[in-house]
C-alpha positions as CSV (number, residue, x, y, z in Angstrom):
1,M,64.8,11.4,23.3
2,I,67.3,11.0,26.1
3,T,68.1,7.3,26.9
4,F,71.3,7.8,28.9
5,E,73.2,5.4,26.7
6,R,75.6,8.2,25.7
7,G,75.2,10.3,28.7
8,P,74.8,11.9,30.9
9,Y,76.0,9.3,33.4
10,L,75.1,9.2,37.1
11,K,78.3,9.2,39.1
12,A,76.6,9.5,42.6
13,A,73.3,10.5,44.2
14,F,73.0,10.5,48.0
15,F,72.1,12.4,51.2
16,C,74.7,13.7,53.6
17,V,75.0,16.1,56.5
18,N,77.6,18.3,54.7
19,V,79.9,18.5,51.7
20,L,83.3,20.1,51.8
21,E,84.5,21.6,48.6
22,E,88.3,22.1,48.3
23,K,90.0,24.8,46.2
24,D,90.8,22.3,43.5
25,G,87.2,21.2,43.2
26,A,87.5,17.9,45.1
27,L,84.4,17.1,47.2
28,T,84.3,15.4,50.6
29,P,80.8,14.3,51.7
30,I,80.4,14.2,55.5
31,R,78.1,11.6,57.1
32,I,76.3,9.9,54.2
33,I,72.8,9.0,55.4
34,D,69.8,7.1,54.3
35,R,67.9,7.1,57.6
36,I,67.0,9.5,60.3
37,I,66.0,8.4,63.8
38,Q,63.9,10.8,65.8
39,S,63.8,9.8,69.5
40,A,61.4,11.1,72.1
41,V,61.9,10.4,75.8
42,G,59.7,11.4,78.7
43,P,56.7,10.7,80.8
44,E,54.1,11.7,78.2
45,V,55.7,11.0,74.8
46,P,53.3,11.4,71.8
47,E,52.3,8.2,70.0
48,E,52.6,9.9,66.6
49,M,55.8,11.6,65.6
50,P,55.5,15.3,65.9
51,E,56.5,17.4,62.9
52,M,60.2,17.9,62.7
53,P,62.3,20.2,60.6
54,Y,65.5,18.6,59.3
55,Q,68.3,20.0,57.2
56,L,70.5,17.9,55.0
57,K,72.2,18.0,51.7
58,A,71.8,16.0,48.5
59,L,74.9,15.4,46.4
60,I,74.2,14.6,42.7
61,M,77.2,14.0,40.4
62,L,76.7,13.7,36.7
63,V,79.3,13.0,33.9
64,S,78.4,14.4,30.5
65,G,79.5,11.6,28.2
66,E,78.3,13.0,24.8
67,T,75.7,15.3,26.4
68,I,76.2,19.0,25.5
69,G,73.8,21.9,26.4
70,S,71.4,23.1,29.1
71,Y,69.1,20.7,30.9
72,E,66.8,20.7,33.8
73,V,67.5,18.7,36.9
74,K,64.6,18.3,39.3
75,I,64.1,16.5,42.6
76,E,60.5,15.5,43.6
77,S,59.8,13.9,47.0
78,I,57.2,11.3,47.8
79,D,56.3,10.8,51.4
80,P,55.3,7.4,52.9
81,S,51.6,8.2,52.2
82,G,52.3,8.8,48.5
83,I,52.0,12.6,48.5
84,K,54.4,14.2,46.0
85,S,56.0,17.6,46.3
86,S,58.7,19.4,44.4
87,S,61.9,19.9,46.4
88,F,64.4,21.4,44.0
89,S,64.8,22.4,40.4
90,T,67.7,23.9,38.5
91,T,69.3,24.2,35.0
92,V,72.7,22.6,34.4
93,N,75.0,23.2,31.5
94,F,77.2,20.5,30.0
95,E,80.0,22.0,28.0
96,G,81.3,18.8,26.4
97,G,84.0,16.4,27.1
98,P,83.2,12.8,27.9
99,D,84.7,12.9,31.4
100,K,83.5,16.4,32.4
101,G,80.4,16.9,34.4
102,I,78.6,18.7,37.1
103,N,78.3,18.4,40.9
104,L,75.1,19.6,42.5
105,I,75.2,20.2,46.2
106,I,71.6,20.8,47.2
107,N,70.5,22.2,50.5
108,L,67.2,20.6,51.6
109,N,65.1,22.0,54.4
110,L,62.6,19.3,55.1
111,I,59.5,19.3,57.3
112,I,59.0,15.7,58.2
113,K,55.5,15.0,59.2
114,I,55.2,11.2,59.3
115,Q,57.6,8.3,59.8
116,G,58.4,5.8,57.0
117,L,60.1,5.6,53.7
118,Y,60.5,8.8,51.7
119,W,61.6,8.7,48.1
120,F,63.4,11.5,46.3
121,D,63.1,11.1,42.5
122,V,65.8,12.8,40.5
123,Y,64.7,13.8,37.0
124,F,66.9,14.9,34.1
125,N,64.8,16.8,31.6
126,K,61.6,15.2,33.0
127,I,63.0,11.7,32.6
128,L,63.6,9.7,35.8
129,L,67.3,9.3,36.3
130,T,67.4,7.7,39.8
131,R,65.6,7.4,43.1
132,M,67.1,8.3,46.5
133,P,65.5,6.7,49.6
134,L,65.3,8.3,53.1
135,R,63.8,6.3,56.0
136,I,62.4,8.2,59.0
137,I,62.2,6.2,62.2
138,Y,60.4,7.4,65.3
139,T,61.2,5.8,68.6
140,R,59.5,6.4,72.0
141,T,60.7,5.8,75.5
142,T,58.4,6.6,78.4
143,S,59.8,7.1,81.8
């Protein structure tokens, strides 16, 4: 059973607008975000937020510790009403070395239907590793 006492270790897990990857493998996240504000302005603005597509990236960085081999990394989203859906799944391979690891840059194409707090649960071999929050705020201005 994996308990994460000897790895893998979570180095980072967050949302951002983009990630630049240099030739030497160094990463630069652009605009780290944990909330999105959707504004509507006009004479007849809907009370409920209309569905909106939104693209962002998730950056998940893991360090192997003593972990060696292939494992599944999965992200499952939970919307403010409690509805779960699978957003991403992949297999990662740790080759050994306590300071070596993997960086996952994940493109997420979301369809946001309601405002509120969304959770993105990150699983490592079906065990919850961490949770990433994303707050959606809808503002209305009538003119």
